[in-house]
C-alpha positions in Angstrom: 25.3 -19.2 12.7 23.2 -22.1 11.4 19.7 -21.5 10.2 16.8 -22.4 12.4 14.5 -24.3 10.1 11.1 -25.9 10.6 11.2 -27.4 7.1 13.8 -27.5 4.3 14.8 -24.4 2.4 16.1 -24.6 -1.2 18.6 -21.9 -2.2 18.7 -21.8 -6.0 20.2 -19.8 -8.8 19.3 -19.5 -12.5 21.4 -18.8 -15.5 19.1 -17.7 -18.4 18.9 -16.5 -22.0 18.0 -13.0 -20.7 15.8 -11.1 -18.2 12.4 -11.0 -19.8 10.1 -13.1 -17.5 7.6 -13.9 -20.3 10.1 -14.7 -23.1 13.4 -15.8 -21.7 14.3 -19.3 -20.6 16.6 -21.1 -18.1 19.9 -22.6 -19.3 21.2 -23.7 -15.9 19.6 -24.2 -12.5 21.4 -25.1 -9.3 19.6 -26.0 -6.1 21.1 -26.4 -2.6 18.6 -28.0 -0.3 19.2 -27.5 3.4 17.3 -29.6 5.9 16.4 -28.6 9.5 19.0 -31.1 10.8 21.7 -29.3 8.9 22.1 -31.9 6.1 22.4 -30.6 2.6 22.0 -31.9 -0.9 22.7 -30.1 -4.2 21.8 -30.6 -7.8 22.8 -28.7 -10.9 21.2 -29.1 -14.3 22.1 -27.7 -17.7 19.0 -27.0 -19.7 18.3 -26.7 -23.4 16.3 -23.4 -23.6 14.9 -24.2 -27.1 15.9 -20.8 -28.2 19.1 -18.9 -29.1 21.3 -17.7 -26.3 22.4 -14.1 -27.2 26.2 -13.6 -27.5 26.1 -10.8 -24.9 24.5 -13.2 -22.4 27.0 -16.0 -23.2 29.7 -13.5 -22.3 28.3 -13.2 -18.8 27.6 -16.8 -17.8 29.7 -18.7 -20.3 27.0 -21.1 -21.3 27.0 -21.4 -25.1 24.3 -22.7 -27.4 26.6 -25.7 -28.2 27.0 -26.5 -24.5 23.2 -27.0 -24.0 22.3 -28.3 -27.5 22.1 -31.9 -26.3 20.8 -31.2 -22.8 17.2 -31.9 -21.7 14.6 -29.2 -22.0 13.1 -27.7 -18.8 9.9 -29.6 -19.4 11.8 -32.8 -19.4 13.5 -31.8 -16.1 10.5 -30.1 -14.5 9.3 -33.1 -12.4 12.8 -33.6 -10.9 13.1 -29.9 -10.1 9.7 -29.6 -8.7 10.1 -32.7 -6.5 13.2 -31.2 -5.0 11.6 -27.9 -4.1 8.1 -29.1 -3.2 7.2 -28.5 0.4 10.2 -26.3 0.9 10.9 -22.6 1.4 13.0 -20.8 -1.2 16.1 -18.7 -0.9 18.2 -16.8 -3.4 20.0 -13.6 -4.4 17.7 -11.3 -6.2 15.3 -14.3 -6.2 12.1 -12.4 -5.4 12.5 -10.1 -8.4 13.9 -12.6 -10.9 14.7 -16.2 -10.1 11.3 -17.2 -8.4 9.2 -15.4 -11.1 11.1 -17.0 -14.0 11.1 -20.5 -12.3 7.3 -20.1 -11.9 7.0 -19.3 -15.6 9.0 -22.4 -16.6 7.0 -24.7 -14.3 3.7 -23.3 -15.5 4.8 -23.8 -19.1 5.6 -27.4 -18.1 2.1 -27.8 -16.8 3.1 -27.9 -13.2 0.7 -25.8 -11.1 3.4 -24.0 -9.1 2.2 -21.7 -6.3 3.9 -19.8 -3.4 1.0 -19.9 -1.0 2.7 -22.3 1.5 6.3 -21.3 0.7 8.4 -18.5 2.3 10.9 -16.7 0.2 14.1 -15.2 1.6 16.0 -12.8 -0.7 19.5 -12.4 0.5 20.1 -9.5 -1.9 17.4 -7.5 -0.2 18.8 -8.1 3.2 22.2 -7.1 1.9 21.0 -4.0 0.2 19.1 -2.8 3.3 22.3 -3.3 5.2 25.3 -2.6 2.9 24.3 -1.9 -0.7 26.6 -4.3 -2.6 26.7 -7.1 -5.2 26.9 -10.9 -4.5 30.6 -11.0 -5.0 31.1 -8.1 -2.6 28.6 -9.6 -0.2 30.6 -12.8 -0.1 33.8 -10.9 0.5 32.3 -8.6 3.1 30.4 -11.2 5.1 32.5 -14.3 4.6 36.0 -12.9 3.9 36.3 -15.0 0.7 36.6 -14.3 -3.0 33.7 -15.6 -5.1 35.3 -18.0 -7.6 33.3 -18.9 -10.6 30.8 -16.1 -10.2 27.8 -16.6 -12.5 28.2 -20.3 -12.1 24.8 -21.3 -10.7 26.3 -23.8 -8.2 28.9 -21.4 -6.9 26.3 -18.6 -6.5 23.9 -20.8 -4.6 26.6 -22.0 -2.1 27.8 -18.3 -1.7 24.2 -17.2 -1.1 23.7 -19.8 1.6 27.0 -18.8 3.3 26.2 -15.1 3.1 22.8 -15.5 4.8 24.4 -17.4 7.7 27.0 -14.7 8.1 24.4 -12.0 8.0 22.7 -13.7 10.9 26.0 -13.7 12.8 26.7 -10.0 12.0 23.3 -8.3 12.6 21.7 -8.9 16.0 18.4 -7.4 14.8 18.0 -10.2 12.2 15.9 -13.0 13.5 16.9 -16.6 12.7 13.5 -17.4 11.5 12.5 -18.1 7.9 9.1 -16.4 8.2 10.7 -13.3 9.6 13.5 -13.2 7.1 11.0 -13.7 4.3 9.0 -10.7 5.5 12.2 -8.6 5.9 13.5 -9.4 2.5 10.2 -9.1 0.7 9.5 -6.3 -1.8 6.3 -4.4 -1.8 3.4 -6.8 -1.6 2.2 -8.0 -5.0 -0.4 -10.7 -5.9 1.7 -11.8 -8.8 5.5 -12.1 -9.1 6.0 -9.5 -11.8 4.3 -6.7 -10.0 1.4 -6.1 -12.3 -1.2 -6.7 -9.6 -0.7 -5.2 -6.1 -2.8 -4.8 -3.0 -4.5 -1.7 -1.6 -4.7 -0.9 2.1 -7.7 -3.2 2.5 -5.8 -6.1 1.0 -7.8 -6.0 -2.3 -6.1 -6.7 -5.6 -5.6 -3.6 -7.8 -3.9 -3.1 -11.1 -0.4 -1.4 -10.7 0.0 -0.5 -14.4 -1.8 0.9 -17.4 -5.0 2.8 -17.8 -6.6 0.9 -14.8 -3.7 1.6 -12.4 -5.1 1.7 -8.9 -8.4 0.2 -9.9 -9.9 -2.9 -8.3 -9.1 -5.9 -10.5 -12.5 -7.5 -9.7 -14.4 -4.4 -10.8 -12.4 -3.9 -14.0 -12.8 -7.5 -15.1 -16.5 -7.3 -14.4 -17.2 -4.0 -16.1 -14.7 -4.6 -19.0 -14.8 -8.3 -19.9 -12.8 -7.7 -23.0 -9.9 -6.4 -21.0 -9.5 -9.9 -19.4 -9.3 -11.4 -22.9 -6.7 -8.9 -24.0 -4.6 -9.6 -20.9 -4.7 -13.3 -21.5 -3.6 -12.9 -25.1 -1.0 -10.3 -24.4 2.6 -10.8 -23.5 2.2 -11.1 -19.8 3.8 -13.7 -17.5 1.8 -16.9 -17.1 1.7 -16.5 -13.3 0.1 -13.1 -13.7 -2.5 -14.6 -16.0 -3.1 -17.4 -13.5 -3.8 -14.8 -10.7 -6.1 -12.9 -13.0 -8.0 -16.0 -13.8 -8.3 -16.9 -10.1 -9.7 -13.5 -9.3 -12.2 -13.7 -12.2 -13.4 -17.2 -11.1 -13.6 -16.0 -7.5 -15.9 -13.2 -8.5 -18.1 -15.5 -10.6 -18.4 -18.0 -7.7 -19.7 -15.3 -5.3 -22.6 -14.8 -7.7 -23.9 -18.3 -7.2 
């Protein structure tokens, strides 16, 4: 089944130096852009992460420090990457938990004001786990009847993810061929930031989901404890989380005038 699209969707996959959203960096990114008319374009970039890739991580994706030593940095590639995904929805495998948050961090570090407000995100892994509880390679075998060659190659993973989603739509009659619906179905618990430090209460108000102020309104905490905002901004939190905190603080200040 082909996807019903009202605008392009970019399936993407990252290979990285690790899994820490605040500290780790991208070493490879592949994007498969699918247009509403069915046309596709794809790009893959190797990226110099400007840090050492640990041996245990190289063993997983096979991208060595020597391989990326002379490649451009993410900042140097950021405009090309952003231009390709701008105005599109996003799709991936475990993308809501990892790929989108890390991509957001890299774009913000490159001074690109990335925001998901007008973008839908479809996480094929979440759909798969709700239905079958498997890995990407098993998903590709289960849904498409094919072996996933070159697993942990970003380009192979993006193509497999795209094929799996189409096959999921063929297999499950209760899945709607609609990106907004699939985005909602594959979403995690609703968070204001990607990393899950700020969530929403039943009234839709931002609350802290960690630490001593867990469950407390972010606006109230920042107003009563101004030093806490400074600590959060200087601590090792993801840039996107800091961006959301700043927006909440500014929104509160603006309502006073």
